[in-house]
TIVEX-599315 format. One line per field, with one value per residue (C-alpha): chain; x, y, z. Coordinates in Angstrom, 2 decimals. Layout:
<rs>
tormar = (A, ...)
X = (X, ...)
Y = (Y, ...)
Z = (Z, ...)
</rs>
This chain:
<rs>
tormar = (A, A, A, A, A, A, A, A, A, A, A, A, A, A, A, A, A, A, A, A, A, A, A, A, A, A, A, A, A, A, A, A, A, A, A, A, A, A, A, A, A, A, A, A, A, A, A, A, A, A, A, A, A, A, A, A, A, A, A, A, A, A, A, A, A, A, A, A, A, A, A, A, A, A, A, A, A, A, A, A, A, A, A, A, A, A, A, A, A, A, A, A, A, A, A, A, A, A, A, A, A, A, A, A, A, A, A, A, A, A, A, A, A, A, A, A, A, A, A, A, A, A, A, A, A, A, A, A, A, A, A, A, A, A, A, A, A, A, A, A, A, A, A, A, A, A, A, A, A, A, A, A, A, A, A, A, A, A, A, A, A, A, A, A, A, A, A, A, A, A, A, A, A, A, A, A, A, A, A)
X = (99.00, 99.45, 100.68, 102.86, 105.10, 108.13, 110.68, 109.79, 111.94, 109.41, 105.89, 104.34, 106.94, 110.08, 109.93, 109.45, 110.34, 108.03, 110.18, 107.39, 104.33, 100.95, 99.25, 96.82, 99.70, 101.31, 98.01, 97.67, 101.21, 100.58, 97.49, 99.62, 102.14, 99.33, 98.03, 101.37, 101.31, 97.83, 98.60, 101.73, 99.83, 97.20, 99.87, 101.44, 98.24, 97.99, 101.46, 103.26, 106.94, 107.99, 106.17, 107.69, 111.13, 110.46, 112.23, 109.80, 111.85, 114.88, 117.88, 115.66, 114.91, 112.61, 109.21, 110.72, 113.51, 111.08, 108.91, 111.86, 113.40, 110.35, 110.47, 114.22, 113.82, 110.89, 112.64, 115.49, 113.04, 111.30, 114.68, 115.63, 112.41, 113.02, 116.60, 115.53, 112.85, 115.22, 118.52, 119.56, 120.18, 121.67, 123.75, 121.96, 123.64, 123.10, 123.02, 123.62, 120.09, 121.29, 123.66, 120.90, 118.63, 121.28, 121.70, 120.54, 117.65, 115.92, 115.96, 115.05, 112.61, 108.97, 107.43, 104.81, 107.50, 108.40, 104.73, 103.94, 106.97, 105.88, 102.35, 103.51, 106.11, 103.58, 101.18, 103.94, 105.19, 101.75, 100.86, 104.09, 103.48, 99.92, 101.18, 103.67, 103.21, 104.13, 107.31, 108.18, 107.83, 110.39, 113.02, 115.72, 118.65, 121.84, 122.07, 125.80, 125.36, 122.98, 125.13, 122.18, 119.95, 116.48, 113.39, 110.94, 107.97, 109.88, 111.13, 107.55, 106.68, 109.61, 108.42, 104.78, 106.01, 108.40, 105.64, 103.45, 106.50, 107.34, 103.73, 103.49, 106.58, 104.62, 101.22, 102.66, 104.57, 101.33, 99.54, 102.24, 102.40, 98.63, 98.86)
Y = (67.64, 69.50, 73.00, 72.96, 70.27, 72.10, 69.29, 67.44, 64.51, 63.68, 64.37, 62.36, 63.46, 61.74, 58.24, 57.90, 54.39, 52.73, 50.36, 48.55, 48.56, 47.26, 44.33, 46.84, 48.90, 45.77, 44.81, 48.32, 48.21, 44.86, 46.37, 49.31, 46.93, 44.98, 48.22, 49.44, 47.75, 49.01, 52.46, 52.70, 51.49, 54.17, 56.81, 56.28, 55.52, 57.59, 59.10, 59.45, 58.75, 62.35, 62.40, 59.06, 60.54, 63.54, 63.75, 63.92, 66.85, 68.83, 66.52, 63.56, 60.29, 60.10, 58.49, 55.53, 55.18, 55.44, 52.62, 50.32, 51.25, 50.20, 46.75, 46.48, 47.68, 45.46, 42.42, 43.12, 43.61, 40.30, 38.55, 40.23, 39.00, 35.45, 35.51, 36.82, 34.14, 31.30, 32.38, 33.84, 37.59, 37.33, 40.17, 41.42, 42.65, 46.36, 47.69, 51.03, 52.15, 55.12, 52.94, 50.39, 53.20, 54.13, 50.62, 50.24, 47.88, 50.88, 52.60, 49.70, 47.54, 48.66, 49.86, 47.14, 44.55, 46.11, 46.67, 43.00, 41.96, 44.18, 42.76, 39.14, 39.83, 41.53, 38.60, 36.36, 38.91, 39.76, 36.06, 35.56, 38.62, 37.59, 34.15, 35.51, 35.20, 37.98, 36.02, 35.83, 39.61, 40.01, 38.22, 40.47, 41.06, 43.07, 46.02, 46.74, 50.20, 51.38, 49.76, 48.24, 45.24, 45.72, 43.81, 42.64, 44.48, 47.77, 47.00, 46.33, 49.92, 51.18, 49.42, 50.42, 54.02, 53.38, 52.34, 55.33, 57.62, 56.67, 56.63, 60.18, 61.18, 60.43, 61.74, 64.98, 65.51, 64.94, 67.44, 70.08, 69.62, 69.37, 65.94)
Z = (123.24, 126.51, 125.68, 128.80, 127.28, 125.92, 125.64, 122.45, 123.56, 126.29, 124.99, 127.87, 130.42, 131.64, 133.03, 136.75, 137.84, 140.34, 142.36, 144.23, 141.96, 143.05, 141.35, 139.82, 138.42, 136.96, 135.30, 133.86, 132.50, 130.84, 129.19, 128.03, 126.49, 124.82, 123.28, 121.90, 118.46, 117.54, 118.96, 116.78, 113.70, 114.32, 114.89, 111.45, 109.55, 106.39, 106.54, 103.22, 102.50, 103.18, 106.51, 107.53, 106.76, 109.03, 112.39, 115.31, 116.62, 115.40, 115.69, 116.56, 114.85, 111.88, 112.21, 110.31, 112.86, 115.78, 114.43, 113.77, 117.13, 119.11, 117.52, 118.23, 121.80, 122.68, 121.19, 123.60, 126.48, 125.77, 125.76, 129.04, 130.65, 129.43, 130.72, 134.13, 134.38, 133.54, 135.11, 138.46, 138.02, 134.53, 133.17, 130.08, 126.91, 126.35, 122.81, 121.13, 120.21, 118.17, 116.13, 115.52, 114.27, 111.69, 110.23, 106.64, 107.42, 109.01, 105.62, 103.36, 105.32, 105.13, 108.39, 108.06, 108.78, 112.14, 112.95, 112.20, 114.24, 117.13, 117.01, 117.02, 119.69, 121.94, 121.64, 123.03, 125.58, 126.94, 127.25, 129.20, 131.38, 132.23, 133.29, 135.83, 139.57, 142.00, 142.80, 139.09, 138.81, 141.59, 139.53, 138.19, 135.87, 136.03, 133.64, 133.27, 131.69, 134.39, 137.08, 138.90, 139.26, 137.77, 138.86, 136.23, 137.75, 137.62, 134.10, 133.05, 133.98, 131.95, 128.79, 129.29, 129.38, 126.46, 124.07, 124.92, 124.76, 121.17, 119.99, 121.36, 119.37, 116.22, 117.35, 118.72, 115.45, 113.51, 115.70, 115.37, 111.59, 111.10, 109.45)
</rs>
């Protein structure tokens, strides 16, 4: 981990949205999304129950919550992409990520379930993403909480960052703790 990173919330830095990405950037982001499930599996490999129950930072989510969150979040993202591809600027349904992370399924469902879900979901999502034309990637949706319309190509960059961001929560914790 870069020793200059002091904010444990953003181990890879804060998101910078690219509003007009190149085709090369889009292809790279799709590859990043494709890599997320295996990167998360590798990040938690060998952790015991106590380590999985450890917050990645003081006041932050536990490793368990992070893993379940990424499956929840990417399910929502996949749905948002499908809506934007089949409707004209649909208004998406936001959700309370923190409240979802506190629901009991996060405590009782094994991490393998969310990892398997993430893997299967990403197979579908990446196949969809690789099938999209430049015009498709310009389609958009309305995000009522953010108060703006978001294009799919820009949103793709957000979720490529999102996967790496949460994997880094786990890997930076492991590095700090010497796991």
